[in-house]
Legacy VTK file of the C-alpha trace (Angstrom):
# vtk DataFile Version 3.0
C-alpha trace
ASCII
DATASET POLYDATA
POINTS 399 float
0.196 -0.180 -0.194
3.071 2.491 0.977
4.915 1.783 -1.572
1.838 1.892 -4.244
0.953 5.610 -2.847
4.892 6.641 -3.120
4.870 5.498 -6.612
1.428 7.219 -7.142
1.976 10.085 -5.543
5.781 10.736 -7.079
3.634 11.127 -10.655
1.106 13.065 -9.557
3.868 15.750 -8.155
6.502 15.549 -10.916
3.613 15.380 -13.511
2.501 18.605 -12.425
5.788 20.250 -11.865
6.895 19.314 -15.615
3.769 19.849 -17.095
3.511 23.663 -15.573
7.107 24.290 -16.788
6.702 23.485 -19.868
3.413 25.221 -19.788
4.688 28.504 -18.682
8.414 28.653 -18.509
9.796 26.596 -21.433
9.504 29.047 -24.386
8.876 26.970 -27.385
5.803 24.427 -28.226
5.538 21.652 -25.694
5.942 18.195 -26.873
3.899 15.061 -26.200
0.368 13.699 -26.643
-0.152 12.777 -23.025
0.399 16.228 -21.475
-1.894 17.266 -18.712
-2.374 20.322 -20.539
-3.446 18.678 -23.499
-5.449 16.283 -22.281
-7.184 18.920 -19.765
-8.320 20.621 -23.220
-9.258 17.544 -24.554
-11.504 16.599 -21.865
-12.717 20.271 -21.569
-13.106 21.888 -24.654
-14.705 19.077 -27.056
-17.611 19.221 -24.389
-17.510 22.950 -24.115
-17.682 23.714 -27.967
-20.297 21.201 -28.538
-22.466 22.884 -26.212
-22.165 26.169 -26.969
-22.498 25.150 -31.205
-25.673 24.123 -30.003
-26.805 27.714 -28.634
-28.985 29.312 -31.360
-28.769 32.919 -30.319
-25.640 34.223 -31.976
-24.674 36.493 -28.730
-25.061 34.090 -26.311
-23.078 31.348 -27.861
-20.222 33.917 -28.178
-20.070 34.994 -24.756
-20.323 30.935 -24.488
-16.611 31.073 -26.207
-15.469 33.663 -25.019
-15.866 32.369 -21.366
-14.354 29.233 -21.950
-10.326 30.845 -22.213
-10.612 32.517 -19.217
-12.230 30.335 -17.380
-10.274 27.806 -18.338
-7.413 28.868 -17.466
-8.606 29.046 -13.442
-9.391 25.697 -13.914
-5.964 24.410 -15.206
-4.092 26.370 -12.310
-6.705 24.511 -10.055
-5.497 21.138 -11.787
-2.300 21.617 -11.020
-2.640 22.600 -7.450
-4.708 19.242 -7.002
-2.114 17.123 -8.222
0.406 18.607 -6.276
-1.928 18.370 -2.990
-2.731 15.578 -3.965
0.983 14.214 -4.849
2.581 14.819 -1.567
-0.431 14.009 0.396
0.626 10.532 -0.949
4.347 10.623 -0.400
3.125 11.847 2.941
0.845 8.540 3.707
3.647 6.585 2.207
6.016 7.508 5.347
3.655 6.470 7.454
1.560 9.371 8.709
4.210 10.656 10.854
2.368 13.672 12.418
1.246 14.990 15.727
-2.762 15.144 15.423
-4.944 15.796 17.953
-8.502 15.121 15.670
-6.492 12.271 13.348
-7.956 8.653 13.830
-6.600 5.487 13.697
-8.233 4.618 10.343
-6.911 4.364 6.774
-9.685 7.066 5.633
-8.402 8.982 8.724
-4.420 8.822 8.526
-4.952 9.625 4.645
-6.784 12.919 5.650
-4.492 14.453 7.839
-1.972 13.582 4.747
-4.134 15.773 2.827
-4.312 18.710 4.887
-0.888 18.953 5.849
-0.570 18.974 2.140
-2.899 21.622 1.529
-1.686 23.735 4.456
2.200 23.416 3.287
1.732 24.041 -1.018
-0.203 27.123 0.179
1.909 28.356 2.694
-0.556 28.583 5.957
1.599 27.071 8.230
-1.150 26.572 11.251
1.280 24.607 12.928
-1.871 22.418 14.106
-0.329 19.083 12.991
3.223 18.443 13.980
5.663 16.656 11.736
7.686 13.514 13.968
10.090 12.719 11.397
13.329 13.922 9.817
11.618 12.636 6.257
8.514 14.496 7.088
10.156 17.559 7.677
12.149 17.383 4.936
9.027 17.168 2.473
7.151 19.279 4.302
10.231 22.117 3.443
10.063 21.009 0.092
6.619 21.218 -0.898
6.491 25.056 0.864
9.293 25.899 -1.770
7.238 24.043 -4.274
4.194 26.143 -3.287
5.914 29.269 -2.983
6.798 28.840 -7.099
3.689 27.708 -7.906
2.329 30.935 -6.454
5.136 32.913 -8.021
4.949 31.398 -11.638
0.820 32.236 -11.454
1.615 35.865 -10.845
3.744 36.071 -13.691
1.627 33.979 -15.693
-1.722 35.657 -16.267
0.231 39.143 -17.034
2.338 37.887 -19.930
-0.633 36.292 -21.138
-2.745 39.622 -21.264
0.011 41.374 -22.450
0.135 38.967 -25.372
-3.497 39.164 -25.832
-3.967 42.962 -25.930
-0.827 43.350 -28.597
-2.875 40.846 -30.839
-6.133 42.499 -30.711
-4.310 45.987 -31.260
-4.469 45.278 -34.716
-7.014 43.713 -34.677
-9.097 46.301 -34.005
-6.885 48.644 -36.230
-8.191 46.726 -39.632
-11.726 47.510 -39.082
-11.306 50.621 -40.945
-8.909 49.270 -43.159
-10.691 46.099 -44.340
-13.792 46.403 -42.756
-15.723 44.535 -40.031
-15.567 41.237 -40.522
-12.502 42.455 -42.742
-12.264 40.961 -46.468
-9.037 41.551 -48.894
-11.369 42.959 -51.538
-12.379 45.716 -48.929
-8.948 46.364 -47.728
-7.522 46.736 -51.848
-10.255 49.251 -52.719
-9.477 50.939 -49.292
-5.900 51.544 -50.946
-6.386 52.448 -54.561
-5.795 56.145 -54.095
-2.616 58.200 -54.762
-0.057 57.008 -52.825
-2.456 53.891 -51.629
0.392 51.552 -52.701
2.968 53.192 -50.354
0.521 52.957 -47.417
-0.789 49.432 -48.269
3.463 48.385 -47.953
3.312 49.701 -44.735
0.308 48.083 -43.390
2.180 44.250 -45.032
5.224 45.402 -42.761
3.036 45.628 -39.903
1.137 42.274 -40.215
4.325 40.774 -40.915
5.805 41.800 -37.613
2.172 40.939 -36.151
2.151 37.227 -37.551
5.606 36.413 -36.229
4.497 37.816 -32.911
1.542 35.829 -33.075
3.775 32.764 -33.987
5.763 33.180 -30.831
3.388 33.995 -28.500
0.659 31.830 -29.338
2.741 28.753 -29.826
4.420 28.978 -26.340
1.117 29.996 -24.951
-1.686 28.022 -27.177
-4.008 29.097 -24.544
-4.091 32.399 -26.181
-6.410 30.817 -29.449
-9.377 30.275 -27.086
-9.447 33.900 -25.772
-11.872 35.792 -28.321
-11.863 39.486 -29.788
-13.759 41.839 -28.237
-16.610 42.632 -30.819
-18.480 39.337 -32.301
-17.479 40.325 -36.179
-13.668 40.385 -35.141
-11.454 37.668 -35.324
-7.349 36.878 -34.904
-8.212 34.102 -37.201
-10.695 36.222 -39.615
-8.184 39.419 -39.674
-5.422 36.643 -40.650
-7.235 35.345 -42.971
-8.304 38.337 -44.738
-4.528 39.305 -45.029
-3.581 35.591 -46.740
-6.149 36.896 -49.200
-5.247 40.162 -49.783
-1.274 38.793 -49.927
-2.272 36.003 -52.480
-4.331 38.617 -54.430
-1.406 40.753 -54.968
1.162 37.923 -55.623
-1.391 36.725 -58.272
-2.398 39.372 -60.181
-0.145 42.763 -59.331
3.352 43.111 -59.650
5.291 45.847 -58.032
6.442 46.895 -54.219
3.289 45.838 -52.672
3.343 42.286 -54.309
7.103 42.060 -53.143
6.245 42.670 -49.371
2.613 40.554 -49.886
5.303 37.359 -50.827
6.935 38.184 -47.231
3.964 38.850 -45.056
2.210 35.987 -46.770
5.079 33.561 -45.837
4.994 34.385 -42.502
1.186 34.684 -41.664
0.939 30.904 -43.572
4.024 30.023 -41.070
2.071 30.771 -38.124
-1.270 29.059 -39.482
0.634 26.293 -40.184
2.382 25.835 -37.163
-0.886 26.429 -34.751
-2.881 23.748 -36.602
0.203 21.706 -35.331
-0.091 22.589 -32.142
-3.816 20.769 -31.714
-2.924 18.013 -33.831
-5.503 19.012 -37.531
-3.942 17.212 -39.486
-7.032 15.209 -40.496
-8.988 18.007 -40.125
-6.631 20.047 -42.324
-6.700 17.222 -45.058
-10.438 17.142 -45.257
-10.216 20.807 -46.043
-8.038 20.464 -48.591
-10.296 18.748 -51.550
-13.282 21.831 -51.152
-10.447 24.645 -51.788
-12.090 25.909 -54.835
-15.543 25.426 -54.085
-15.500 26.706 -50.784
-15.204 30.553 -50.055
-14.798 31.208 -53.718
-18.011 30.270 -55.656
-17.834 30.814 -59.651
-20.725 33.588 -58.453
-18.081 35.479 -55.845
-15.212 34.698 -58.410
-17.580 37.021 -61.319
-17.986 39.780 -58.615
-14.718 39.582 -57.278
-13.467 40.340 -60.741
-15.399 43.472 -61.138
-14.385 44.868 -57.740
-10.619 44.107 -58.951
-11.568 46.312 -62.405
-13.049 49.218 -60.757
-9.554 49.447 -58.393
-7.459 49.478 -61.956
-6.427 45.148 -61.341
-7.184 43.219 -63.890
-7.602 39.821 -62.465
-9.629 37.808 -65.215
-8.029 39.676 -67.901
-5.060 37.611 -67.448
-5.700 33.840 -67.934
-2.712 32.392 -65.590
-4.055 34.275 -62.512
-6.927 32.161 -61.209
-4.524 29.617 -61.607
-1.817 31.470 -59.644
-4.711 32.165 -57.342
-5.975 28.844 -56.278
-2.678 27.337 -56.052
-2.090 29.975 -53.467
-5.222 29.638 -51.584
-4.289 25.664 -51.466
-1.457 26.787 -49.347
-3.191 28.320 -46.533
-7.243 27.964 -46.917
-7.262 24.221 -45.175
-5.228 25.274 -42.327
-7.445 28.471 -41.167
-10.374 25.556 -42.234
-9.363 23.863 -39.552
-8.635 25.955 -37.266
-12.123 27.675 -37.786
-13.849 24.547 -36.946
-11.842 23.550 -34.175
-12.027 27.023 -32.252
-15.216 27.337 -33.377
-14.638 30.904 -35.291
-15.554 32.237 -38.594
-13.912 32.960 -42.042
-14.229 36.085 -43.722
-15.654 36.095 -47.357
-13.977 37.110 -50.156
-16.557 39.709 -50.838
-17.908 42.328 -47.817
-21.528 41.910 -47.214
-23.649 44.381 -48.737
-26.138 44.826 -46.225
-23.482 45.025 -43.024
-23.166 48.285 -40.498
-19.499 50.120 -41.463
-18.927 53.503 -39.728
-15.851 53.637 -42.162
-18.671 54.383 -45.115
-20.090 56.955 -43.161
-16.879 58.911 -42.339
-15.893 58.461 -46.353
-19.249 59.855 -46.849
-18.568 63.041 -44.372
-15.069 63.170 -45.764
-16.184 63.170 -49.714
-18.544 66.184 -49.010
-16.146 68.178 -47.520
-14.190 67.429 -50.733
-16.624 68.268 -53.046
-17.121 71.850 -50.871
-13.490 72.316 -50.847
-13.372 71.718 -54.694
-16.316 73.701 -55.677
-15.035 76.663 -53.594
-11.538 76.687 -55.426
-13.484 76.355 -58.572
-15.526 79.810 -57.370
-12.595 81.169 -56.198
-11.122 80.757 -59.941
-13.795 81.868 -61.516
-14.207 85.001 -59.621
-10.416 85.575 -59.956
-10.511 84.898 -63.884
-13.600 87.753 -64.409
-11.953 90.149 -61.955
-8.841 89.125 -64.429
-11.001 90.031 -67.591
-12.489 93.327 -66.066
-9.277 94.844 -66.135
-7.986 94.163 -69.016
-11.307 94.845 -71.228
LINES 1 400
399 0 1 2 3 4 5 6 7 8 9 10 11 12 13 14 15 16 17 18 19 20 21 22 23 24 25 26 27 28 29 30 31 32 33 34 35 36 37 38 39 40 41 42 43 44 45 46 47 48 49 50 51 52 53 54 55 56 57 58 59 60 61 62 63 64 65 66 67 68 69 70 71 72 73 74 75 76 77 78 79 80 81 82 83 84 85 86 87 88 89 90 91 92 93 94 95 96 97 98 99 100 101 102 103 104 105 106 107 108 109 110 111 112 113 114 115 116 117 118 119 120 121 122 123 124 125 126 127 128 129 130 131 132 133 134 135 136 137 138 139 140 141 142 143 144 145 146 147 148 149 150 151 152 153 154 155 156 157 158 159 160 161 162 163 164 165 166 167 168 169 170 171 172 173 174 175 176 177 178 179 180 181 182 183 184 185 186 187 188 189 190 191 192 193 194 195 196 197 198 199 200 201 202 203 204 205 206 207 208 209 210 211 212 213 214 215 216 217 218 219 220 221 222 223 224 225 226 227 228 229 230 231 232 233 234 235 236 237 238 239 240 241 242 243 244 245 246 247 248 249 250 251 252 253 254 255 256 257 258 259 260 261 262 263 264 265 266 267 268 269 270 271 272 273 274 275 276 277 278 279 280 281 282 283 284 285 286 287 288 289 290 291 292 293 294 295 296 297 298 299 300 301 302 303 304 305 306 307 308 309 310 311 312 313 314 315 316 317 318 319 320 321 322 323 324 325 326 327 328 329 330 331 332 333 334 335 336 337 338 339 340 341 342 343 344 345 346 347 348 349 350 351 352 353 354 355 356 357 358 359 360 361 362 363 364 365 366 367 368 369 370 371 372 373 374 375 376 377 378 379 380 381 382 383 384 385 386 387 388 389 390 391 392 393 394 395 396 397 398
């Protein structure tokens, strides 16, 4: 009995410590299919997402999804603490419960209850002193557990700000994309809003920012996959839809538009696709990706939508349909990232953006654009009136 308790207790303690080290401290992708954190998210996310998908009300469904990320973080910390308390309690039980306890009973359950009580008060550094150890091994084990508990509290204090700092940096760029690509963002709208004099240079700057954003996403979300479960502030925004819209825009620029923007689009496309692929591997979505790989041609970009896309691109001076090789290039680029994006969207319960914006979607940018256009027309009319008045005065002086 004691040998079994010692082995199980040691496995619990080492498992919790190693898993916390890999999840919090190790700055790279954790490995192993039987990690505690991975099993925890499989056990909790699968039923949670299944229940959330059954909610018909969209707002309530998004609330259910958004609750999971912060809630799972707290629950994961509780699982680690429970494993440590149980593990050290079993180690103390293996030592024969060497304590002086006024409330102890000689039964097996009574001894185990005393061991778990001592383990809990030691891990959380309460130090009540009502139970006194009577052997050197028990004292040494209590010192080890108190040090582990202090380190556990320090990790929790440092872990949460790191997570929310990375989440905040991610969401800033997602929010800024609202005025540049619509809400939800689309590649066509992003290119249309940069179809002005000097827009190519502005588009290059935007793609450079998203190249860096994708690199930060790759670094932070591979190290802390829990961030993928954190939803954006608004229901029509998400980090995955924003990343997919940027990839769509890069695919169009590479396929259709030669020049400076096309060169930067290749760099942004490479790192953004890298982020999607690695995140898919984090959640082991290879089978789902293979399923979506056979539906790339007819899923997000149907023939009817492709014709609308051609018309929109033509209005921006980009001849997508005039080049017979452009659709093939676009399809080849889509096959590189869309299966990974669809697999992540299915797993996380997120939606991917369309290629064309919804015609009835509310867009604050259009209201601002209308006011700016009105002001520009008034200013242009004033300039024309001033020019006409100056011409009239000049004619009177020289008549």
